[in-house]
N, C-alpha and C positions, 0 to 999 in steps of 0.2 A: 505493500500498500505506501502511494505517497503523494502530499499536496503537493502541485504544479503554480500554485499560486501563493500571496500572500498579502494581508492587507484589504488588495480591489475586491480579485475573485477568490473565489475560493470552485478548487477543481480535485477530488480523492481517486484518485486510480486501483481500482483494483483487480491485478493479473490473477486470471483464472483459470483451472485449464483446460477450458474451453471456447477461453478469450477473454477476453477487457471491457471492464466495465465503468466509465467514466459518469461519475454525478459529477453538476457544474451551479454555479448557481454565482449570476451576477449582480449585484444588487443594482439601482436604479439609480446611481449616483457612486463620485467615486470618492474615496477617500483622502489621497494626495494628492500632489500637482502634476497628475495627470488629465488627459483629455478623456474623453468619451467615448474617442475615434482610437486614438494610442492605448484605450485600457481595454477596450473592444478588442482590437488585431492581435495584443500579446494573448488577449483567450483563443483568439481560430488559432495562432500560432499554436498553441500549449494543442491542443482539438488536432492539429494535424499532425501535431507528433505521434500522438496519442494513434491514429490510425497509420501512418506509417509503421509505426511497432508493430502492429494489429490488426489488421485489417475486419478481423470478426470480433469486432467491435462494439459495446452499446454505449452511445453517450443518452444521458436522459439531465433531465435539470430544468432551470428556470435562467433561460438569456435574458428577458427582459427585455424582448426587442417587440415592439409596436409592427403587427403584422397588416395594418390597418393600410387598405392598398391606396387611399386617396391623398393617405400621407407619405410625400417624398420622405422617406428614411436611410438614409446613409448605411447604420449598421443594419438594420436589413436585406437590403442590397447584398453589403459583404456580404449576411452570412448566405444567402441566397445561391451565391456562388461558391463558398465554401461546399454546403452541401448536394452544386451539381458537380465540385469537381471532384468530389469524393462518393458518386450516386447514392446518395443519403436523401434519406425524405423524413420531413417535418412533421412529426401526427399532429400536433398542436399549432396552428395558424390560427388560431384567433382570439381576441383582445379574452384575457382569463381572469382579469379584474374588474372592477365597478368603484367607483368611490363614489357617494352621493352629498350632496352639501344642498341644505338647506331641501331636500325631496328630491333635486335632481340629479338624474345620474353623469355622473361625466366621467368618460374616460380618461385616464392618468395622461399628460401629455410629456414627462421626465420618460417614458417607455423607451421614446425614438433617441 
C-alpha cells in the first residue's frame, strides 16, 4: 500500500494478486500554493503511473470534476482525455452533490 499524494489529494494504492486498486479523493480546493489546474495535472500523472504499472487496475473515488456539458471546464476535458488515452470509462458522469440555499438547489461552482 502506498500513498502517492500529500496535502492536496489522496491516492491510496493497493497491490492485489489480481490487479491494482486505487482510491482517490481530490478536494474541491487546494490547501497549498498550487493552482487547481496544476494540482489536477499532478493527480492525473499519478493515475497514469498506476495504470502504466498495472493495466488491471480499478480507480475509484471522488475527483470533484464538474460533468455539466454546458460548462467549459478544463478539468473535465483533461479527465476525458486521460480516460480516452487509457481506454477507461467514467461510471458516474453527472453531478452527485447538491447544495440548498434558502430552499433553492444550487450546483456547486467550485467543482470546476
